N, C-alpha and C positions, 0 to 999 in steps of 0.2 A: 079678066077681073083678077088683079093680084092684091097684095096687102097695101095698105094707105101707106105713104112714106112714113118713116119714123118720127119726122117732126110733126106729123099730122096735117100738112099742107094746109091750104086756105080753109078747108072745111071744119078744121078742128076736131078731126077723127084722130084716133089713136093718141099716142103719147105727146105732150105739149111741155116744152121747157119754159122755165123762167130764168132768163140770164140775167147777169149783172150788166146795166146799161153803161157802166162806166166803172174806172177803178174806185175802190172805196173800202169801206170796213162794215161788216155786218154787225148791226146794232141789236136787233131783235129777229128771232125766228117765230112766227105766229102760228105755225102748224107743225104737225109731227108726221112721221110716215104712217099712213093707213087712215089718216084724217079724211072726211068728206069735205070738199070745198065748193063754193058757188063760183059762178064766174064773176071775174073782178073782185074776189074776196082777196084782201091782204094776205100774204104769205111770208114775206120777208121785209125787214127794213134795213135799208143801205146807207150809211153816211158817206157822202162825197162832197167835197168843197164846202164843208160845214153846213150842209143841208141834209136832212134825212128825207130819203125816198122810199115810200111804200110802194113794194112790187107787188102786183096783183095777179092772181091766177087767169090765164088765158082762156080757161074753160072750166065748165063744172065737172067734177069727177073726183077721184080719190088720189091723195098724195102717194105717189110709188116710192119717191127718195127725196130725201132732204140731206144735201150734201157739205153744208155749212153750219156752223155753231156761231153764237154770238162771239165778236172779238176776231173773226176770221177776217183777213185782208184778202180781198178779190180783185181781180183783174177785168176789165171790159170782156164781156162774152163769157165769162165763167158761167157754168150751170149751176144754179143754187138749188132748185126745186123742179122735180119731174112731176106732172100730173097727168094720170091716165084716165 
């Protein structure tokens, strides 16, 4: 019985990250560090290819880290928010 993997694995335990699904620009950050979030609650809005995409929390928990601000350009896979 070790620790769950840092990415939380399939069970949603531990930390879960919200990555950028594609290159784009952060339009809005909907949460702050320390906020409680529900599963599928919107956390960041990224504009890519002239469309706004609301990225949602993969689990219920507390926002551990917000690593972007509005106006930030992001590449695909960049971690935007960490939920624990």
